[in-house]
C-alpha positions in Angstrom: 45.0 164.9 174.5 46.3 161.2 174.5 45.6 158.0 176.1 49.2 157.8 178.1 49.5 156.9 181.4 45.8 156.3 181.7 44.4 152.6 182.1 40.8 154.3 182.0 39.3 151.6 183.6 40.9 148.8 181.2 41.7 145.0 182.8 44.9 142.9 182.5 46.1 139.0 183.1 49.5 139.2 182.6 51.0 135.5 181.9 54.4 134.6 181.6 56.5 132.0 183.0 58.5 134.1 185.3 57.6 135.3 188.3 60.1 138.4 188.2 58.8 139.5 185.5 55.3 139.3 186.5 55.9 140.5 189.2 58.0 144.2 187.5 54.8 144.3 185.2 52.3 143.8 187.3 53.6 147.1 189.7 54.5 149.1 185.8 51.1 148.8 184.8 49.6 149.3 187.8 50.9 152.6 187.7 49.9 153.1 184.1 46.3 152.9 185.3 45.2 149.0 185.1 43.6 146.6 186.7 45.5 143.5 187.1 43.1 140.7 187.4 45.4 138.2 188.0 48.5 135.9 186.5 49.5 133.1 184.8 52.6 131.1 184.9 51.7 128.9 182.2 50.1 129.0 179.0 47.1 125.8 180.2 46.4 128.9 183.1 46.4 131.7 181.3 43.4 130.4 179.1 41.9 129.2 182.8 42.2 132.3 184.4 40.9 133.9 181.2 38.1 132.5 181.3 37.4 132.9 184.8 38.6 136.4 185.5 37.5 138.5 181.7 39.7 141.0 181.3 41.0 143.4 178.5 43.3 142.0 177.4 45.8 139.4 178.1 49.5 140.4 178.2 50.8 136.8 177.1 54.6 135.5 176.8 55.0 133.7 174.0 57.4 130.7 174.9 55.1 129.4 178.4 55.0 126.0 179.2 52.4 123.2 179.3 51.2 125.1 176.2 52.7 128.3 174.3 51.7 131.4 174.3 50.4 130.9 170.5 48.1 127.5 171.1 47.2 130.3 174.7 46.0 133.0 172.0 44.3 130.7 169.9 41.9 128.8 173.0 41.2 132.5 175.1 39.9 133.7 171.6 37.9 130.4 171.1 36.2 130.8 173.7 36.3 134.7 174.5 36.4 136.4 171.7 35.9 139.7 173.3 39.3 139.5 175.1 42.2 140.8 173.5 45.9 138.8 173.7 49.2 141.3 173.0 51.9 139.6 172.6 55.2 139.5 174.5 58.5 138.1 172.8 62.7 137.9 172.8 63.3 137.4 169.3 61.8 139.0 166.4 60.7 135.7 164.7 58.9 136.9 161.5 56.9 132.9 161.7 56.0 132.9 164.9 54.7 136.9 164.6 52.7 135.3 161.9 51.5 132.4 163.7 50.7 134.8 166.7 48.2 136.9 164.7 47.0 134.3 163.4 45.7 132.9 165.9 43.6 136.5 166.6 46.6 137.7 168.7 45.9 141.9 168.6 49.5 143.2 169.3 53.0 141.5 169.0 55.6 143.4 170.7 59.2 142.7 171.6 60.6 142.8 175.6 63.2 145.1 174.8 60.5 147.7 174.1 59.6 150.5 177.0 57.0 150.0 179.2 54.7 153.3 177.2 54.6 151.3 174.3 53.7 148.2 176.6 50.9 150.8 177.8 49.3 152.0 174.7 49.6 148.5 172.9 47.0 147.4 175.3 45.1 150.6 175.1 45.3 150.3 171.2 44.5 146.2 171.7 41.4 147.5 174.4 39.2 149.5 171.7 40.0 147.0 169.0 43.1 147.8 167.1 46.6 146.5 166.3 50.0 146.4 167.2 53.7 145.4 166.3 56.5 146.1 166.5 57.7 148.3 164.1 61.0 145.6 164.6 59.1 142.8 163.6 57.0 144.8 160.9 59.8 145.0 159.5 61.1 141.1 159.3 57.2 139.9 158.2 57.9 142.4 155.7 61.7 140.7 154.5 59.6 137.1 154.7 57.4 138.2 152.9 60.1 139.2 150.4 61.5 135.7 151.1 58.4 133.9 150.4 57.5 135.7 147.0 60.9 135.9 145.2 60.6 132.3 145.8 57.6 131.9 144.8 58.8 133.2 141.4 55.7 135.8 141.9 57.8 139.9 141.8 57.7 141.6 144.7 56.2 144.8 144.1 59.9 147.2 145.3 59.0 151.1 145.3 56.5 153.3 144.1 53.9 152.6 141.8 50.6 150.5 142.5 50.5 151.3 146.2 51.0 154.7 145.1 47.9 154.9 142.9 45.7 153.2 145.2 47.1 155.9 148.0 46.6 159.6 147.6 49.2 161.7 149.3 46.8 162.4 153.2 46.3 158.9 153.5 49.5 158.0 152.3 51.0 160.6 154.9 48.4 159.1 157.5 49.4 155.5 157.2 53.7 156.4 157.2 51.9 157.4 160.6 50.6 155.4 161.6 53.5 152.5 161.0 55.8 154.8 163.0 53.3 153.8 165.9 51.1 157.0 166.6 47.6 156.8 167.6 44.5 157.8 165.4 44.7 161.7 168.1 48.0 161.7 167.9 47.7 161.1 163.8 45.1 164.4 164.0 47.2 166.3 166.6 50.6 165.9 163.9 48.5 166.9 160.4 46.3 168.9 162.1 42.9 167.1 161.3 39.8 165.9 162.6 39.9 162.2 164.9 37.3 161.8 162.7 38.7 162.2 159.6 42.0 159.5 160.2 38.8 157.2 161.1 37.8 158.2 157.3 40.8 157.7 155.8 41.6 154.9 158.1 38.6 153.0 156.4 40.0 154.1 153.2 42.6 152.9 153.7 41.7 149.6 154.7 39.5 149.0 151.5 42.2 150.3 148.4 45.1 148.2 150.5 42.5 144.8 151.8 43.8 145.1 154.7 41.5 144.2 158.3 42.9 146.7 160.7 45.8 148.3 161.4 49.1 146.0 161.0 48.5 144.4 157.4 47.2 148.2 156.4 50.9 148.7 157.2 52.3 145.6 156.5 50.6 146.1 152.7 51.7 149.7 152.7 55.7 148.7 153.9 55.1 145.8 150.6 54.2 148.2 148.2 57.1 150.6 149.0 54.2 153.6 149.8 55.5 153.4 153.5 58.8 153.0 155.2 59.9 151.7 158.8 64.3 153.8 159.5 
């Protein structure tokens, strides 16, 4: 059973400088069962309202006046580390994605994604997981490969080190996670328990020296163990 269509008591703060976007997002997310605690029109207001209202998750636009979304995220995580931030952007800019993840963002999506994808990202963030749009993950991989080449360090391309690290089942799990499946969905696809999926993920994190799903997927992509079509 998935969590689709169910907010499960998750509270949100919406941060976007366009009123119509916030109003549309409010209607959509309320329809998904989320509780909207407030709206912010700039980054500074997003930080202030987060401190006042203590939402579970902030949906944050990257391009914000007064204080941009990345800096607002950094301040939110400093002052309210329990609040998760899912960022939305118009463009797949790998450098901005890296800065946002470093600032503490739990999710990073492009605005051309569906409401279902946004809702799923919010649920994952609220449960302590991370998600990055496949297109953005691919952009990060391309930029990482370029950086490695510039440094003169060869990038891992194709099978090899990753295949030796991960078991066949772990590769299956990581591939499904990279495609956007949640642990319950992976369990259903592979006919195993959710607990087994989480055990596989824990092993994957250890083997790839990754702190969460996002890092594991990016490292798996870089090693050529998994792919995003």
